[in-house]
N, C-alpha and C positions, 0 to 999 in steps of 0.2 A: 289287537292291531289298531283299533280306533283310538284306544288310549295312547298308544305309541305316537300316532300322528298328532293327537291333541297336545301331548307334552312337547313334541317337536315344534309345533306351531307356537306354543307359549314361549319356548326358549328363543325362537326367532323374533317374536314380538318384543320380548324383554331386551334382546340385544339391540334392536332398533331403537327402543326407548332410551337405552343406555347411551347410544351414540348421539341421538338427537337432543337428549335432555340437557346436556351441558350448554349447548348453543342456544337452546330455547330460553334458558334462564339468564343468559348473558345480557347485560344492559349496554346499549350503545355508548361508546366512549364520548364523554362530554368534551366539546371543543372549548379550549380555554379562551378567555377574553383576549389575551394577547394574540392568539391565532386568528380570532375573529377580526381583530383590528388589522392584521396583516392582509387578510383576504379582502376586507371592505375598504381599507385605506387607499386613497389615491396617491400617486407619486407626489412627494413633497417638492415644491418648486425651490430652486436655488435662491438663497438670500440675495437681495439686491446689494451690489458692491458700491459702497458710498465713495464719492470722490475724495482724494487726498489733498484737496486744495479748495480755495474759496473763490475761484475764478468763475465768472458767469460765461460758461462755454456754450457757443451755439450748438444746437442739436443738428449736426450736419446730416445725420441719417434721415431726417424728416424733410430735407430739402430735395424734392423730387426732380426739379428742373436742373439738368446738368450744368448749364451755363451759370445759373444762379448759384449753385453749390460751389463751383470753381471760384466765382467772383467773391463770394462770402468767405471761402476758406483762405484765399490769398490775402484778402483785405484784413483778415484776423491775424495772420502770421506776420505780414510784411512790416508793420511798425516796429516790432521787436527786432527784426533782422536789420533794418536800417539804423535803428538806435545803436546796436552793437557794432555794426560796421563803422558808424561815425566815431564811436569811442576808439575803435582800433586805428582809425586814421590819425586821430590826435596822438595816440600812443606811438604810432609809427613815426610821426614827425619828431617826437621826443627821442626815439631811438636813432633816427637819422642824424640828429644833432650830436649825439654821443659818438656815433660812427665817424662823422666828419672831424670831430675833435681828435679822436684817436688816430685817424688817418693822417692828420697833420703833426702827429707826434706830441700833441699837447696833453699833459696829465689831467686827469679828472679831479675835481674837488672832492672833499670827503663826502659831501652830500650826493654828488653825482656818482661816486664810486659805490655808495650804499644802495642807491637806486639801481645802478647797473647790476650789482650782485643779486638784488631782489628780483629783477626781471629775468636774469639768467636762470635763476632757480625756478621761477614760475613757468618759463618756457623751455625748460629742460635742455639748456645749452651745454655743450661739451665742456666739462670742467678742466680738461687737460689742454684745451686750446689756448692760444695767446689771446690777450684782451681784444686785439684787432679782429682776429678770427671769430671770437665770440660775438663781437658786435655785428659782423657780417651775418653770422648765423641767426642772431636775434632779429636782425632786420628782415631776413627772409621769412621768419615765422610770424612776426607781428604784421599781419596784413589782412585785408578783407577777403571775403568770399562773395562773389556777385549774388545779389538777392535772388535772381531767377533760379540759380542752381540750388540755393538753400530751400527755396519755396517748393520746387518740384521734388526734392528729396523728402521734404516734410509730407507732401501729398502722397508720395509713393510708400513711405514707411508707415504712415498712419491710416492708409486707405481713405484719404481725404477727410481725416479727422474723425472717422467713425470707429477706429480700433479701441479696444479696451484700454490699452496703455495711454492713448491720447486722452480719452474721456476721464479716466480715473486718476492718472498721474501726470497729465500735460506733457507726456513724452511723445513727441511727434517724430523722433528720429531713431527709435529703437535702441537707445543707449542703455547699456548694461551696467550693473554695479555688483559688488561682491561681498557686501556686509549684510548680515541677516537683518531684515526689516528696512533696508534702504529703498525698497520699492515694492513691486508686485511680482509674485511668483508666477512664471509662465505656466499655463495649464498643460502644455506639452513638454515641460522640462524633463530631460532624460534622468534616469535614476543615477544618483551619485553626483549630479551637477548641483552647484550651490549658487549660481548666479541668479540675480533678479533683474527686472527691468526698472530702471531708476525712476523715482517719482519726484516731481518738482512742485513747488508751492506757487510758482508764477511762471508766466510764459517767457519773461525776460531771462530768468535763470536757465530755462531749458535751452533757449537759443544761444546764450553765452557759453554754456557747457558744450554744446555741439561745435561751435566755431573754435573753441579752445582745444577741443579734441582733435579736430582736423589740423590745427596749427602746431600741435605738439606731439601727437602720437607718431611713433616711428613707422607705423603702417602706411602713413600718408606722406612720406618723404618725397615720393614721386610727384604727388599733387603740388607740393610746395616748390619743387624744382621747376615744374612746368610754369607755375605762377611767376617765379623769379625770372625765368627766361623771357617771359612775356614782358615783364617790367623792364629788363635790361634792353630789350629790343624796342621799347616804347610802344608796345602794342596794347590794345585794350584787353581786359581780362574776359575773354570770350568763354561763356559758360560751357559750351559744347566741347571746347578743347580741355578745359579744366576737369570736366567730368571723367575724362580718361584716367585721371589720377585717383579716382575713387574705386578702382577695381577691387581693392581688398575690403571695401565696406560691406559687401554681401557675398555669401557663399556662391551666389549665382554668377559672380565674376563678370565676364564680357556681356552676358545677357542683361545683367543689371545696368551696366553702363549704357548699352544700346537703348534700354527702356527709358533711362533718364534723358538721353538725347532726343528720343522721340517725344517725350513729354514736353521738353523745352520747345520743340518745333511746333507741336500741336496747340500749345497754350500761350503763344506769344502775345495774343491780344489781352491776356490777363496778367502778364508779367512785366508790365511797364514799370520801370524804375522811376522813382520820384526825383532822384538826382544821381549823377554819375558817381561810380566808386573809383575815385582817383585820389592819389596822395594829396594831403593838405600842403599848399604852397608855403614855403618857408618865408 
């Protein structure tokens, strides 16, 4: 009996050793260097996005005083806006001369005709219209946009010059482009979308592109109609009235227009024009 219990105890002990032994002699798995790096490595900061221009742009984000920031921002943008508006007034006078000549039934010279066709193409004038109708349409498109309206739109679209698109690409107006590499890819761009936010090499080019877009894009036909009606009634180009024609500029629609008009009202002291935007006298 004693032997039986002894054998039984030995068998149990052997079984226990057989169960424990494999785990006793197993070596702990060595953590690879790559795994160690993953564990110990800190998040990699995003690379700094370098500007796509050589313009010395003020760092508006570091200007903490609100009044100073507004003044600095408007003073930075205004010269380019006034420069382009002045150019448009000169061009408008040229178109006015062509319109007057056609209204009197006088034929255009070869040089005038070539210039007329060039401007019609640039400003997307209806090709099927008569020359006189084309001249009227061209005259309504070649016109200024009051500086205060341009300035508050720039402030609104660029978050007072602090947006990525303004800093990196001098795009203060949220202008899109559709060729790969034409600008900056939005971080929040939807899958399947191919647009970019256009980059500019200088501020004059950005402002010129913005005004040309408003003056030619079919989406802003109402803006141009309002402006032309003010002209015909010999009324000043009131920014708050013209802003109503920018309804399609933002998906926010009416709220966007109301915000622009509020900005115009609240920033009057910073929006003083250096000279009136009226047609050049013949």
